[in-house]
Structures are given as C-alpha cells and as structure tokens.
C-alpha positions as CSV (number, residue, x, y, z in Angstrom):
1,X,0.0,0.0,0.0
2,X,2.3,2.8,-1.2
3,X,-0.1,5.8,-0.9
4,X,-1.9,6.9,2.2
5,X,-4.5,9.6,2.1
6,X,-6.1,11.1,5.3
7,X,-8.9,13.7,5.2
8,X,-8.8,15.9,8.3
9,X,-10.9,18.9,9.3
10,X,-8.4,21.4,8.0
11,X,-6.0,19.6,5.7
12,X,-5.9,16.5,3.6
13,X,-2.6,14.6,4.0
14,X,-0.8,12.4,1.5
15,X,2.2,10.0,2.1
16,X,3.7,8.3,-0.9
17,X,6.2,5.5,-0.4
18,X,8.7,4.6,-3.1
19,X,11.3,2.2,-1.8
20,X,12.8,3.9,1.3
21,X,11.8,7.3,0.1
22,X,8.8,9.1,1.5
23,X,7.0,12.0,-0.3
24,X,4.6,14.0,1.8
25,X,2.0,16.5,0.7
26,X,-0.9,18.5,2.2
27,X,-3.8,20.4,0.6
28,X,-6.7,22.2,2.3
29,X,-9.7,20.0,2.9
30,X,-12.9,20.7,1.0
31,X,-15.8,20.1,3.4
32,X,-18.5,20.5,0.8
33,X,-17.0,17.5,-1.1
34,X,-14.0,15.7,0.4
35,X,-13.3,14.0,-2.9
36,X,-12.2,17.4,-4.4
37,X,-9.2,17.7,-2.0
38,X,-8.4,14.0,-2.5
39,X,-8.3,14.3,-6.3
40,X,-6.5,17.7,-6.2
41,X,-3.7,16.2,-4.1
42,X,-3.3,13.3,-6.5
43,X,-3.0,15.7,-9.4
44,X,-0.4,17.8,-7.6
45,X,1.6,14.7,-6.7
46,X,1.7,14.0,-10.5
47,X,3.0,10.8,-12.2
48,X,4.6,9.5,-9.0
49,X,1.1,8.7,-7.6
50,X,-0.4,7.2,-10.8
51,X,-1.3,3.6,-10.7
52,X,-0.5,3.2,-7.0
53,X,-2.6,1.3,-4.5
54,X,-4.3,3.7,-2.0
55,X,-5.4,3.4,1.6
56,X,-7.9,6.1,2.5
57,X,-8.9,7.4,5.9
58,X,-12.2,9.2,5.7
59,X,-14.5,11.2,7.9
60,X,-17.5,10.7,5.7
61,X,-19.3,8.3,8.1
62,X,-18.2,10.3,11.1
63,X,-19.5,13.6,9.8
64,X,-22.8,12.0,8.6
65,X,-23.3,10.7,12.1
66,X,-22.2,13.8,14.0
67,X,-24.1,16.2,11.8
68,X,-27.1,14.0,11.4
69,X,-26.9,14.0,7.6
70,X,-27.1,10.3,6.9
71,X,-29.6,8.6,4.6
72,X,-33.3,8.6,5.5
73,X,-33.4,5.4,7.4
74,X,-36.2,3.1,8.7
75,X,-36.1,0.2,11.2
76,X,-37.9,-3.1,10.9
77,X,-38.1,-5.1,14.1
78,X,-40.2,-7.6,16.0
79,X,-43.7,-6.5,17.0
80,X,-43.6,-4.8,20.4
81,X,-40.0,-3.7,20.1
82,X,-40.1,-0.6,17.9
83,X,-39.2,1.7,20.9
84,X,-36.0,0.0,21.9
85,X,-34.0,2.8,20.3
86,X,-35.8,5.5,22.3
87,X,-35.8,3.5,25.6
88,X,-32.1,2.7,25.5
89,X,-30.4,2.1,28.9
90,X,-31.0,3.6,32.3
91,X,-27.6,5.3,32.3
92,X,-27.0,8.9,33.2
93,X,-23.8,10.3,31.6
94,X,-24.3,13.6,33.6
95,X,-25.2,12.4,37.0
96,X,-26.3,15.7,38.4
97,X,-28.1,17.1,35.4
98,X,-31.5,18.2,36.5
99,X,-32.9,18.0,33.0
100,X,-30.8,15.4,31.2
101,X,-31.3,15.3,27.4
102,X,-30.4,12.5,25.1
103,X,-29.9,12.8,21.4
104,X,-32.9,12.0,19.3
105,X,-32.9,8.5,17.8
106,X,-31.5,8.3,14.3
107,X,-34.8,6.7,13.2
108,X,-38.0,8.6,14.3
109,X,-40.9,6.6,15.6
110,X,-42.9,6.9,12.4
111,X,-40.2,5.1,10.5
112,X,-39.9,2.2,12.9
113,X,-42.0,-0.7,11.7
114,X,-43.0,-4.0,13.3
115,X,-43.4,-7.5,11.8
116,X,-45.1,-10.5,13.3
117,X,-42.5,-13.1,14.2
118,X,-40.9,-14.4,17.5
119,X,-37.8,-16.3,18.4
120,X,-37.0,-17.2,22.0
121,X,-33.8,-16.8,24.0
122,X,-32.6,-20.2,22.9
123,X,-33.2,-19.6,19.2
124,X,-36.4,-21.6,18.9
125,X,-39.1,-20.2,16.6
126,X,-42.2,-19.4,18.6
127,X,-44.0,-17.6,15.8
128,X,-43.0,-18.0,12.1
129,X,-42.4,-14.8,10.1
130,X,-45.6,-13.4,8.5
131,X,-44.1,-12.4,5.1
132,X,-47.6,-11.0,4.1
133,X,-47.2,-8.2,6.5
134,X,-44.1,-6.9,4.6
135,X,-46.3,-5.6,1.7
136,X,-47.7,-2.8,3.8
137,X,-44.3,-1.9,5.1
138,X,-42.8,-1.7,1.6
139,X,-45.6,0.7,0.6
140,X,-45.0,2.9,3.7
141,X,-41.3,2.9,3.1
142,X,-41.8,4.2,-0.4
143,X,-44.3,6.8,0.7
144,X,-41.9,8.1,3.3
145,X,-39.0,8.4,0.9
146,X,-36.9,5.9,2.9
147,X,-33.5,5.0,1.3
148,X,-32.0,2.6,3.8
149,X,-33.5,0.0,6.2
150,X,-32.0,-1.6,9.3
151,X,-33.5,-5.0,10.2
152,X,-33.1,-6.1,13.8
153,X,-35.4,-8.9,15.0
154,X,-35.4,-10.3,18.5
155,X,-32.8,-13.0,19.1
156,X,-31.8,-13.1,15.4
157,X,-28.2,-13.7,16.5
158,X,-29.3,-17.2,17.4
159,X,-31.8,-17.7,14.5
160,X,-31.1,-15.3,11.6
161,X,-33.4,-16.9,9.1
162,X,-36.3,-14.4,9.7
163,X,-34.0,-11.5,9.2
164,X,-32.5,-13.0,6.1
165,X,-36.0,-13.3,4.6
166,X,-36.9,-9.7,5.4
167,X,-33.6,-8.5,4.0
168,X,-34.2,-10.3,0.7
169,X,-37.6,-8.8,0.3
170,X,-36.3,-5.3,1.0
171,X,-33.3,-5.6,-1.3
172,X,-35.6,-6.9,-4.1
173,X,-37.6,-3.7,-3.6
174,X,-34.6,-1.6,-4.2
175,X,-33.7,-0.5,-0.6
176,X,-30.2,-0.5,1.0
177,X,-30.5,-3.1,3.8
178,X,-28.4,-3.7,7.0
179,X,-29.5,-6.8,8.8
180,X,-28.2,-7.2,12.4
181,X,-27.1,-10.8,11.9
182,X,-24.4,-9.5,9.6
183,X,-23.6,-6.2,11.4
184,X,-23.5,-7.3,15.0
185,X,-24.8,-10.9,15.8
186,X,-24.6,-10.3,19.6
187,X,-27.0,-10.0,22.5
188,X,-28.0,-6.7,24.2
189,X,-31.0,-5.6,22.1
190,X,-30.4,-1.8,22.4
191,X,-26.7,-1.9,21.4
192,X,-27.4,-4.4,18.6
193,X,-30.2,-2.2,17.2
194,X,-28.2,1.0,17.6
195,X,-25.2,-0.4,15.7
196,X,-27.4,-1.8,12.9
197,X,-29.2,1.5,12.6
198,X,-25.9,3.4,12.4
199,X,-24.7,1.1,9.6
200,X,-27.9,1.6,7.7
201,X,-27.7,5.4,8.3
202,X,-24.2,6.0,7.0
203,X,-23.6,3.2,4.4
204,X,-25.5,4.9,1.5
205,X,-23.5,8.1,2.1
206,X,-20.2,6.1,2.1
207,X,-21.3,4.2,-0.9
208,X,-22.0,7.3,-2.9
209,X,-18.7,8.9,-1.8
210,X,-16.6,5.9,-2.7
211,X,-18.4,5.4,-6.0
212,X,-17.7,9.0,-6.9
213,X,-14.1,8.7,-5.9
214,X,-13.5,5.5,-7.8
215,X,-15.1,7.0,-10.9
216,X,-12.8,10.0,-10.7
217,X,-9.6,8.0,-10.0
218,X,-7.4,7.3,-13.0
219,X,-8.3,4.2,-14.9
220,X,-4.8,2.8,-14.4
221,X,-5.0,3.4,-10.6
222,X,-4.3,0.6,-8.1
223,X,-6.9,-0.8,-5.6
224,X,-8.6,1.5,-3.1
225,X,-8.8,0.3,0.5
226,X,-10.3,2.1,3.5
227,X,-9.1,2.5,7.1
228,X,-11.4,1.0,9.8
229,X,-11.9,2.0,13.4
230,X,-10.2,-1.2,14.6
231,X,-6.9,-0.2,13.1
232,X,-7.2,-2.4,10.0
233,X,-8.0,-1.8,6.4
234,X,-10.7,-3.3,4.1
235,X,-11.6,-3.0,0.4
236,X,-13.7,-0.1,-0.7
237,X,-16.5,-2.5,-1.5
238,X,-16.5,-3.9,2.0
239,X,-16.5,-0.3,3.4
240,X,-19.6,0.5,1.4
241,X,-21.5,-2.3,3.1
242,X,-20.0,-1.9,6.6
243,X,-19.6,1.9,6.9
244,X,-20.2,1.9,10.6
245,X,-16.8,0.2,11.0
246,X,-15.1,3.4,9.6
247,X,-16.4,6.0,12.0
248,X,-13.0,6.4,13.6
249,X,-11.1,5.8,10.4
250,X,-8.6,8.7,10.6
251,X,-7.9,8.6,14.4
252,X,-7.3,4.9,14.3
253,X,-4.7,5.3,11.6
254,X,-2.9,7.8,13.8
255,X,-2.7,5.4,16.7
256,X,-1.3,2.7,14.4
257,X,1.2,5.1,13.0
258,X,2.3,6.2,16.5
259,X,2.7,2.6,17.7
260,X,4.8,1.9,14.5
261,X,7.2,4.8,14.8
262,X,7.4,4.4,18.6
263,X,8.4,0.8,18.1
264,X,11.1,1.7,15.6
265,X,12.5,4.1,18.1
266,X,12.5,1.5,20.9
267,X,9.5,2.8,22.9
268,X,6.8,0.2,23.1
269,X,4.7,1.8,25.9
270,X,3.4,5.0,24.4
271,X,0.5,7.6,24.7
272,X,-0.7,8.6,21.2
273,X,-1.4,12.4,21.1
274,X,-2.9,13.5,17.8
275,X,-3.9,17.2,17.6
276,X,-5.3,18.2,14.3
277,X,-7.3,21.2,13.2
278,X,-10.6,20.4,14.9
279,X,-10.0,17.8,17.6
280,X,-7.4,16.0,19.7
281,X,-7.4,12.2,19.9
282,X,-5.4,10.4,22.6
283,X,-4.9,6.6,23.1
284,X,-3.0,4.4,25.5
285,X,-0.7,1.8,23.8
286,X,0.9,-0.4,26.5
287,X,3.0,-2.4,24.1
288,X,-0.1,-3.3,22.0
289,X,-3.1,-1.6,20.4
290,X,-6.1,-1.7,22.7
291,X,-9.6,-2.3,21.4
292,X,-13.0,-1.5,22.9
293,X,-16.6,-2.3,21.9
294,X,-18.0,0.3,24.3
295,X,-17.6,3.4,22.2
296,X,-20.1,6.2,21.5
297,X,-20.0,8.7,18.6
298,X,-22.3,11.7,18.7
299,X,-24.1,10.2,21.7
300,X,-24.9,7.0,19.8
301,X,-23.5,3.7,21.0
302,X,-21.7,1.6,18.4
303,X,-20.8,-1.8,19.8
304,X,-18.3,-2.7,17.1
305,X,-14.6,-3.3,17.6
306,X,-12.6,-0.1,17.4
307,X,-9.4,1.2,18.9
308,X,-9.8,2.7,22.4
309,X,-9.5,6.4,21.5
310,X,-10.6,9.4,23.6
311,X,-11.4,12.6,21.7
312,X,-11.9,16.2,22.8
313,X,-12.8,19.2,20.8
314,X,-9.5,21.0,21.0
315,X,-7.5,21.5,17.8
316,X,-5.5,24.2,16.0
317,X,-8.8,25.6,14.6
318,X,-10.7,25.6,17.9
319,X,-12.4,28.9,18.5
320,X,-11.6,31.0,21.5
321,X,-14.4,33.1,23.0
322,X,-15.8,34.5,26.3
323,X,-18.9,32.9,27.7
324,X,-21.8,34.7,29.3
325,X,-19.9,34.8,32.6
326,X,-16.8,36.3,31.0
327,X,-14.7,33.1,31.2
328,X,-12.4,32.2,28.4
329,X,-13.5,29.1,26.4
330,X,-11.6,27.2,23.7
331,X,-13.5,24.8,21.5
332,X,-15.2,22.5,20.8
333,X,-16.4,24.7,17.9
334,X,-13.8,24.9,15.1
335,X,-13.1,27.3,12.3
336,X,-12.2,24.2,10.2
337,X,-10.8,24.7,6.7
338,X,-13.5,27.2,5.7
339,X,-13.1,29.9,6.8
340,X,-10.2,28.7,8.9
341,X,-8.2,30.7,11.6
342,X,-8.0,34.5,11.4
343,X,-4.4,34.3,10.2
344,X,-5.5,32.4,7.1
345,X,-7.1,35.7,5.9
346,X,-10.7,34.7,5.8
347,X,-11.9,33.8,9.4
348,X,-13.0,36.3,11.9
349,X,-12.9,34.2,15.1
350,X,-9.7,33.7,17.1
351,X,-8.3,30.2,17.2
352,X,-5.5,28.2,18.8
353,X,-3.4,28.6,15.7
354,X,-3.7,32.4,15.9
355,X,-2.5,32.3,19.5
356,X,0.6,30.3,18.5
357,X,1.3,32.8,15.7
358,X,1.0,35.8,18.0
359,X,3.3,34.2,20.5
360,X,6.0,33.6,17.9
361,X,5.7,29.8,18.0
362,X,4.6,29.6,14.4
363,X,6.9,31.2,11.7
364,X,4.5,33.2,9.4
365,X,6.8,32.6,6.4
366,X,7.6,28.9,7.0
367,X,4.0,27.6,7.3
368,X,3.6,24.7,4.9
369,X,7.2,25.4,3.7
370,X,6.2,28.9,2.7
371,X,3.3,27.8,0.4
372,X,0.8,29.4,2.7
373,X,2.1,32.5,4.5
374,X,0.2,33.5,7.6
375,X,-1.1,37.0,8.4
376,X,0.5,37.7,11.8
377,X,-0.7,41.3,12.0
378,X,-4.4,40.2,11.5
379,X,-4.1,37.5,14.2
380,X,-2.6,40.0,16.6
381,X,-5.4,42.5,15.9
382,X,-8.1,40.0,16.7
383,X,-6.3,38.8,19.8
384,X,-5.9,42.3,21.0
385,X,-9.6,42.8,20.7
386,X,-10.2,39.6,22.7
387,X,-7.6,40.7,25.3
388,X,-9.3,44.1,25.8
389,X,-12.5,42.3,26.9
390,X,-10.4,40.6,29.6
391,X,-8.1,43.5,30.5
392,X,-5.1,41.7,28.9
393,X,-2.5,42.3,26.2
394,X,-2.7,40.4,22.9
395,X,0.2,38.1,24.1
396,X,-1.5,37.5,27.5
397,X,-4.7,36.7,25.8
398,X,-2.9,34.3,23.4
399,X,-1.2,32.6,26.4
400,X,-4.5,32.2,28.1
401,X,-6.0,30.5,24.9
402,X,-3.1,28.0,24.9
403,X,-3.5,27.3,28.7
404,X,-7.2,26.6,28.3
405,X,-6.6,24.3,25.3
406,X,-3.8,22.5,27.2
407,X,-6.0,21.9,30.2
408,X,-8.7,20.3,28.0
409,X,-6.1,18.0,26.4
410,X,-4.4,17.2,29.7
411,X,-7.8,16.0,31.1
412,X,-8.2,13.8,28.0
413,X,-4.8,12.1,28.7
414,X,-5.8,11.7,32.4
415,X,-9.0,9.9,31.3
416,X,-7.0,7.1,29.6
417,X,-4.3,6.9,32.2
418,X,-4.8,8.1,35.8
419,X,-8.5,7.4,35.8
420,X,-7.8,3.8,34.7
421,X,-5.0,3.2,37.3
422,X,-2.2,3.8,34.8
423,X,0.8,5.9,35.7
424,X,1.6,8.2,32.7
425,X,5.2,8.6,34.0
426,X,6.0,5.2,32.6
427,X,5.1,6.1,29.0
428,X,6.4,8.1,26.1
429,X,4.2,10.8,24.5
430,X,4.1,10.4,20.7
431,X,3.0,13.9,19.5
432,X,1.7,14.3,16.0
433,X,-0.9,16.0,13.9
434,X,-0.4,19.6,12.6
435,X,-0.5,21.1,16.1
436,X,0.5,18.2,18.5
437,X,4.3,19.0,18.6
438,X,3.5,22.6,19.6
439,X,1.8,21.5,22.8
440,X,3.5,18.2,23.7
441,X,6.3,19.4,26.0
442,X,4.0,21.6,28.2
443,X,1.4,18.7,28.4
444,X,4.2,16.3,29.5
445,X,5.3,18.7,32.2
446,X,1.8,18.8,33.6
447,X,1.4,15.0,33.6
448,X,4.9,14.0,34.6
449,X,5.5,12.2,31.3
450,X,9.3,12.0,31.0
451,X,9.7,12.0,27.2
452,X,8.2,13.2,24.0
453,X,8.7,11.6,20.6
454,X,8.0,13.8,17.6
455,X,8.0,11.6,14.4
456,X,9.9,12.7,11.3
457,X,6.7,13.8,9.6
458,X,4.3,14.5,12.5
459,X,1.7,16.3,10.4
460,X,1.0,13.3,8.2
461,X,1.5,10.4,10.6
462,X,-2.1,9.2,10.2
463,X,-1.4,8.8,6.5
464,X,1.7,6.8,7.3
465,X,-0.2,4.7,9.8
466,X,-2.5,3.6,7.1
467,X,0.4,2.2,5.2
468,X,1.5,0.3,8.4
469,X,-2.0,-1.2,8.9
470,X,-3.0,-4.8,8.1
471,X,-6.1,-6.0,6.4
472,X,-8.4,-6.9,9.3
473,X,-11.8,-8.5,9.7
474,X,-13.8,-8.9,12.9
475,X,-16.5,-11.4,13.6
476,X,-18.5,-12.3,16.7
477,X,-21.3,-14.6,17.9
478,X,-23.2,-14.7,21.1
479,X,-23.3,-18.2,22.7
480,X,-24.0,-17.9,26.4
481,X,-22.2,-21.1,27.5
482,X,-21.6,-21.8,31.2
483,X,-18.1,-23.1,31.8
484,X,-18.1,-26.5,33.6
485,X,-16.4,-26.7,36.9
486,X,-14.0,-29.2,35.5
487,X,-13.1,-28.1,32.0
488,X,-12.3,-31.0,29.8
489,X,-11.2,-31.5,26.2
490,X,-14.8,-31.9,25.1
491,X,-15.7,-28.4,26.2
492,X,-12.6,-26.9,24.5
493,X,-13.6,-28.7,21.3
494,X,-17.1,-27.2,21.6
495,X,-15.6,-23.8,21.7
496,X,-13.4,-24.6,18.7
497,X,-16.4,-25.8,16.8
498,X,-18.2,-22.5,17.5
499,X,-15.4,-20.7,15.9
500,X,-15.6,-22.7,12.7
501,X,-18.6,-21.0,11.3
502,X,-17.1,-17.6,12.0
503,X,-13.8,-18.8,10.4
504,X,-15.7,-20.0,7.3
505,X,-17.1,-16.6,6.7
506,X,-13.8,-15.0,7.5
507,X,-11.8,-17.1,4.9
508,X,-14.4,-16.3,2.3
509,X,-14.0,-12.6,2.8
510,X,-10.2,-12.8,3.1
511,X,-10.0,-14.7,-0.2
512,X,-11.8,-11.7,-1.7
513,X,-9.1,-9.5,-0.2
514,X,-6.4,-11.7,-2.0
515,X,-5.2,-13.5,1.1
516,X,-5.0,-17.3,1.7
517,X,-4.1,-19.6,4.6
518,X,-0.4,-19.0,4.1
519,X,-0.7,-15.2,4.2
520,X,-3.5,-14.6,6.7
521,X,-3.7,-15.2,10.5
522,X,-6.6,-16.1,12.7
523,X,-6.9,-14.8,16.3
524,X,-9.7,-16.0,18.6
525,X,-10.9,-14.6,21.9
526,X,-13.8,-15.1,24.4
527,X,-16.0,-12.6,26.1
528,X,-16.2,-14.0,29.6
529,X,-17.8,-13.0,32.9
530,X,-18.8,-14.4,36.3
531,X,-22.3,-15.8,36.0
532,X,-24.8,-13.0,36.8
533,X,-22.4,-10.1,35.9
534,X,-23.6,-7.5,33.4
535,X,-20.2,-6.9,31.8
536,X,-17.5,-9.0,30.2
537,X,-13.8,-9.2,29.7
538,X,-12.1,-10.3,26.5
539,X,-9.8,-13.3,27.1
540,X,-7.5,-14.6,24.3
541,X,-8.3,-18.2,23.3
542,X,-5.5,-18.9,20.9
543,X,-3.6,-22.1,21.7
544,X,-5.3,-22.3,25.1
545,X,-5.2,-25.4,27.3
546,X,-8.1,-26.6,29.4
547,X,-6.3,-25.6,32.6
548,X,-5.8,-22.1,31.3
549,X,-9.4,-21.4,30.3
550,X,-10.6,-20.3,33.7
551,X,-7.2,-19.2,35.0
552,X,-6.8,-16.6,32.3
553,X,-10.2,-15.1,33.1
554,X,-9.5,-14.9,36.8
555,X,-6.2,-13.2,36.1
556,X,-7.8,-10.8,33.7
557,X,-10.5,-9.9,36.2
558,X,-8.0,-9.4,39.0
559,X,-5.9,-7.1,36.8
560,X,-8.9,-5.0,35.7
561,X,-10.9,-4.8,38.9
562,X,-8.4,-5.8,41.6
563,X,-10.0,-9.0,42.7
564,X,-11.1,-12.4,41.4
565,X,-13.6,-15.1,42.6
566,X,-12.2,-18.5,41.7
567,X,-15.1,-20.4,43.3
568,X,-17.8,-18.7,41.2
569,X,-19.2,-20.1,38.0
570,X,-18.0,-18.5,34.7
571,X,-20.0,-17.8,31.5
572,X,-18.7,-17.5,28.0
573,X,-20.9,-14.8,26.4
574,X,-19.5,-14.1,22.9
575,X,-17.0,-15.8,20.6
576,X,-14.7,-13.3,18.8
577,X,-12.6,-14.0,15.7
578,X,-10.2,-11.7,14.0
579,X,-8.7,-12.3,10.6
580,X,-5.4,-10.6,9.8
581,X,-3.8,-10.2,6.4
582,X,-0.3,-9.0,7.0
583,X,0.8,-6.1,4.8
584,X,4.5,-5.2,4.4
585,X,5.4,-2.1,6.5
586,X,6.8,1.0,4.8
587,X,10.6,1.2,5.1
588,X,11.7,4.4,6.8
589,X,15.1,5.7,5.8
590,X,17.8,5.5,8.5
591,X,21.2,7.2,8.9
592,X,24.1,6.7,11.1
593,X,24.5,9.1,14.0
594,X,26.7,12.1,13.2
595,X,28.0,15.1,15.1
596,X,26.0,16.5,18.0
597,X,26.3,20.1,16.8
598,X,23.0,21.2,15.1
599,X,24.4,24.5,13.9
600,X,24.0,23.7,10.2
601,X,20.2,23.5,10.8
602,X,19.9,26.9,12.6
603,X,17.8,29.5,10.9
604,X,18.4,32.3,13.4
605,X,16.7,33.6,16.5
606,X,13.1,34.6,17.1
607,X,11.2,36.2,19.9
608,X,8.9,33.5,21.4
609,X,6.6,33.5,24.4
610,X,7.1,30.7,26.9
611,X,5.5,31.9,30.2
612,X,7.0,35.2,29.1
613,X,9.0,36.5,26.1
614,X,12.4,35.0,25.3
615,X,14.7,34.5,22.4
616,X,14.4,31.0,20.8
617,X,16.6,29.3,18.2
618,X,14.8,28.4,15.0
619,X,15.8,25.1,13.4
620,X,15.0,23.7,9.9
621,X,13.9,20.1,10.4
622,X,15.1,19.1,6.9
623,X,18.7,20.0,7.8
624,X,18.8,18.2,11.1
625,X,20.8,15.0,11.1
626,X,20.9,11.9,13.3
627,X,22.9,12.6,16.4
628,X,22.2,16.3,16.5
629,X,21.4,17.8,19.9
630,X,19.0,20.7,20.5
631,X,18.4,22.9,23.6
632,X,15.3,24.9,24.4
633,X,13.9,27.5,24.0
634,X,13.7,26.4,20.4
635,X,11.3,26.2,17.5
636,X,11.7,23.4,14.8
637,X,9.9,24.2,11.6
638,X,9.0,21.9,8.8
639,X,6.4,21.7,6.0
640,X,3.8,19.6,7.9
641,X,4.2,20.8,11.5
642,X,6.1,23.0,14.0
643,X,7.7,21.7,17.2
644,X,8.2,23.9,20.3
645,X,10.9,23.2,22.9
646,X,10.3,25.3,26.1
647,X,13.2,26.5,28.2
648,X,14.6,23.6,30.2
649,X,14.0,21.0,27.5
650,X,16.5,19.3,25.3
651,X,16.2,17.1,22.2
652,X,18.2,14.7,20.1
653,X,17.6,13.3,16.6
654,X,17.5,9.5,16.3
655,X,18.6,7.3,13.3
656,X,15.0,7.4,11.8
657,X,14.8,11.2,12.1
658,X,12.5,11.3,15.1
659,X,13.0,14.1,17.7
660,X,13.3,12.6,21.2
661,X,12.6,15.5,23.7
662,X,13.3,15.3,27.4
663,X,13.4,17.7,30.3
664,X,17.0,18.7,31.0
C-alpha cells in the first residue's frame, strides 16, 4: 500500500512510499466535497502517484453521524420492540443534570415498523415470520422516501433466518439493507439495534462517496482500501456495506502510526497524542493496540470493535471566546478549513493557531514550507480585541488561549491513564498532527511524562499509519455457555467448533481480499464473565489449554478490577474471531549518528513567548541529522508541523529522524 490519504478537518494529507523514500503532501480540505481535495492532491503529486494502491482514511461516516446528515433510514423489528432505540439504557452520563437530554434516535418513531414473528432466547421459533405483513411496510417505506433500512429482530443472532428473509424482500424492492445478523450478531438488544441503525444510516452516504471517488480516480490506478476504526483496512467494496466500521477511520490510523514509529525508536509503551485542526485524539498503547466495543459517537453507542481512543474538541482551529460569565472558552467549535483561523485571511474568530502565531511559535513565512504565508498582523489585531475584553494584552490573551486548550487535552490524557489506574510517567508521549508538537512538552510537564517523541513527519503520521495497517476483519457470535467446573477437552472442542462458522465466513472474505491460509492469520478470543455479571472481559483463546481457560479469566478480572472469585461459575458470552492479512510495513530511511552540533540546521533567533517573552533558536527540520542535539527554548519548523521546545527541554535526533525530547 504505497499511498496513504487522510482527510482531516483542515488539511488532507498524503504520504507516498517509493522504496525507502517518503514523499509527503498537504492540501486544504474541501468540506463540501471531500473528494475534491483527495483528487486535487493526487494531481499535484503527479505521475509518482499514478497507478499506486491507495489506503484512505475518511471522515464521511463520522460527519454523517455527528451532523445527522445520513440517509433517510427506517427500522424493521419484532412486534412490540419498535421503541428499543428510544428507551435505551438507564444510564446517566451527567449524574447531576436536573434536565438530562439524550440525542434523538437516528430513526424517528414513524419510520420504525414491526413484523409478526418471534424467536425465544434459545433460538427456537415461537411464531413464524408473516411475510404477508411486509407488503404494507414496503408501501409505507416508499411513501416516506426511505432509502436505507435496518433490520433487527429479537434473538436473530441465534436464529437469523427471519432477518434473512426480510432483508431479501427489502433488497428486491430496491432498498439498501443492513441486517443485524451481519452487522452485529450479539445479545443486548439496544446496542445491537443501535449499531445496525448506524450502519444503515451511513452506508449509503459512504457508498456514494466511494463510488464517486472510484469513478474519478485514473483508470490505471491501483486498488482502493479504506481504514477501519479497529486499526485495520478493508476494500472499498466492504467499506460501502459496513460503513459503521469506519467512523473512527482517521484517528485509528494515527494510533497505528504512533505505535509503529514508537516501536522503531524502541519505545513500546506510548501515549498517542494526535492534535489536528478540529480535535485531539489520545490513546494508550501499553505495548499493544487496545480495542473496545463500548464506544459512542455523537451520543450513539456503536458496539463494534474499534481502537480505544478518547477525543476532545481541541485543535488548531478551535475557536476562543468569552462565555456569558466572562470566562475564556476554547472549542469544541472549530473554524475548520473554511473559513479557517484568522491568520488564514478569511476567518473572523480567534483560534489556537492564531494564538501560536501571536506568541511567535509559528513562523509566518515557514508555514507549509512557505506555500501558505500567515497574516501575523491580522491575528494580533483580533487577539488584541479579545484581550481588551479581559483587560489583557494580545500576548497574554494568546497565552490564556493555549493554557485553556492544554487543560482540555491534559484532562483527556488523564482519562485514559490516571482514571484507569495507569501511571503516565512510565510512558512516552508520541506527538503528531499539525498542532501536536506545539503542545507536547507543556502537556508532558503537567502530567509528569518524561519523554516526547515527535515523528519525522508528524503532520501526516495518520497517512503513514494507514500504510502500516494490516487488512483486518472482525466477527463475533453470542453463545451464552456456562463453563463446567472441570473443564475437559470436550468443552474446548465445543468452543473450537463454535469458531468454525465464523472462520468459514472469514476465509471467504479474506479470499476476496487476496489472502490465503499462508498469508493470513486467525486470532480468537472469548468474552467471559462471572455468572450474573452484566459486563464481560475479553480473554484470548489462541492455543489455550483446558487448565488455562478459567485461570486466564480470573487473572484478567484481577488485573482489571483488583479481585477475582475462583469459586464462582463462569460464563462465555461471545466468541470473537479476528482475521489478519499481513501487509509489508513501509521502510523508513535511516542514517548513522553524526555530530552533536546542530548549527547547520539553525535559521536564526526569534522572539517567542514561553510563560514570558524569550529568544528562541529556530531550526530547519530538513537539515537536522541523526545525532544532532537541541536545547530549548527552540522552534523546529518543517512543512507539515512545528515543534516547540520550552526552556529547560533538550532534544536529540535518532537514526530514523525522530525528535526525542526530554526535560533537562
């Protein structure tokens, strides 16, 4: 996969691999039609990008969900269960909210239809499907202008035949259909319905986008694959049908990229810190990528495997303003690509980027390697107006903007570390995104993180991460098996048999991805819990012995919750199977360490604000060499990002070109 393309809120990033050479490129995103920026970047890359295979990270599904601009969707369910989406769970995200408000369901009540059928909790048919009742539903769907239909019948994960029949009738009538037995064949009615509805809601939008993109791509172009939320890639065709699996496409690629470059530098335990134009994504990587099935996007639960990423609305384009009480707020609203920050020349609301420029941390003539000069005077003027409202100078107002933004991002890192019992002082912060390296050192100081790694190309690391991602497929099945007190080989064989049907579907789809049993890998795991619990833990099943089956679960429970109950019965809730098609990683160029003196890379001195005004050395990242040492205060400029070293920090360049920053 030699070409990675990531569409962000402000810029669309390209990484092209040719042998050990990397070519990077950035163009402004086009929110009205993301394909325009994608195709414009390909044209600017020229012949080098022609005919190359592409991995694409897209926000199409994410934006459709967040902005509620998905397809007009209906739900077909078992009679008596049309209101599952509205009832949800008895959870209160804001415990002390006197008037809690939940987002409206993606499917309004008038578009939720019921059919006569019933299957019990053991998969036995109590009432056969009345196919005659579908005629009236089809008529209503046409009258309501429905485009996509989610089908979620009670206990269909045990007996999918009724759903299969309903889906066939709907497809024959011309509707896009998402049946739950294909989307999420697991128990928990609300979560299964929600995930199925999300897939139905965003899949037509994704299909139109990818169809348009494939039509516009050169005829001699290579295959197009799409990044998933779980850190793997799939074909464009698979992404059209399973768009719900791409809602964290770009952020997941960033985590994969951070783990990849961190591993090359010898740091396996990292915190991924991706600060772009509209948001910041953080993830804990304790030597491995961590998945979750408990994610929410836009207030909607999506119980599908995805990397465990925490997002806050703080980015380079986040808007700074005073609230009704006169307090300074930064984000979550963003100026985005249009109109963008004030210094871009069109926006009229102060952003984090404007604050960096006013404090000297961004070089106005070096932004995007000089391709996009910034208007420093305009940024200062607007910051001065903001400062007057607070009785502060433009610089003090800018410093306040950065402190508020840093506080928001520091809280995000605490959520994935301290609040989960993890000490951030044992990790390395991998800072990337267009704005991440500007904030990383100050965040590390607040959290006690001893080290910051800034990749060679931090502004396009998500695109590079796509090229380091494997083809990946996830499958699951609810079984509800009680583990016998004396586990024998027969029970282990029963589990293995349960995985066979999942594996059969997996091999069929991996064959379509051009992988076979020699080039693909199968990973299996069990969702386990003590009988009567309402939550599960994922326990690996690969090459497990009978004695290890219960022991692994007790150990996992003790690690997660601090205790275990060896005498209590255990239940296997779900089988999970993952198919991996290994993809060769991009080869990053290395160089032998040279002299420590970084003088050849110096571009002069510049007045920069670090808790007060000081003179900082400006370095050109392209001219830094392996072995060079830097000392703060310093600014390192490059085409895709800028790195800030406060006073008291030092840095060195490793053999891959990463900047390793530590407090002196």
